[in-house]
N, C-alpha and C positions, 0 to 999 in steps of 0.2 A: 115232102109236103109237110110233115110234122115240123121240120126245121123252119119252114116259112110261118107256120102257125105260132110256133114258139117265138120267133123273131117278132111277129105281129103283136103278140101279147107283151113282149118286152118293150116294144115301141109304145104301145098303148099305156103301159105303166109309166114309162118315161114321160109321155105327154101329160098324163094326169099329174105327175109330180111337178112338171114344169108349170102347168096351169095353177096348181096350188101355190107354188113359189111365186108366180106372177101375181096372184091375188094378194098374197102376203106383202109383196113388194109394193103393190098399188096402195094397200092400206098404210104401209109405212110412209110412202110418198105423200099421201093426203095428210097424215099426221105432221110430217115435216113442213108441208105447205101451211098448215094451220099455225104451227109454231112460228114459222117465218112471218106470217101476217101479224101475229101478236107482238113479236119482237119489233117489227117494223113500226107498228102502231105506237109501242112504247118509246121507240127511238124518236119518232116524229113529235110525240108529246114532250119528251125531254128537250129536243131541239127548240121547240116553241117556248118552253120555259126559260131556257138559256138566252134565247133571243130577246124575250120580254125583259129579263133581268138586265141584259146588256143595254137595252134601250132606256130602261129606267135609270141606270147608272149614269149614262151619258146625257140624260135629259136634265138640263140645268134650270128649266122653267120653274120647277117646284122650289129650288133653292133661291131663285130670284124672288119668287112670291114671298117666301119666308123672310128674306132680307127686307123687302118692302114693308111687310107688316111690322117687323121689328122697328124699323125707322119710324113708322107712323105711331107705334106705341111709345117710343122714346119721346116723340114730339108731344103726345098727349100727356105724358108724365111731367114734362117740363111745364106745360100749361097748368096742370093740377098743382104742381109745386108753387107756381106763382099765385094761383088762386088761394092756396092754403096760407101762403105767406101774407097775402093781403088780408085774409080773414083773421089771422093771428094778430096782425098789426091793429086792425079795427077793434078786435076784442080787447087787446091790451090797452088801447087808447080809451075805450069805454070804461074799463076797470079803473084806469087812472083818473078819469073824470069823476067817476062815482066815489072813489077813494078821497079825492080832493074835496068833494062836497061834504063828505062825512066829517072831514077834519076842519071844515069851514074855510077852505081855500078856494078862491074863485079866480078865474082868469079874466 
């Protein structure tokens, strides 16, 4: 009978050790699951950033808009150049007229 009691005690100790090991494994498993969720979240964020960058690289609408604005600005600059030329001509003409009057030259 002592043998059975001793064996029971040994089995009880083994069961307690297994339960303790199981609890530690359960904690380790939860930690691993938490880490997996964090890594997965980071991976999803990185994928989204890469996809967004890829879309913006292949998106030519912004480039087209910039080219259009540059063409419009060049056209406006040409118009301003013509306006400036006309004003310079008018100013020069007026100065020549005034200079001729001072010298007594009339047309």
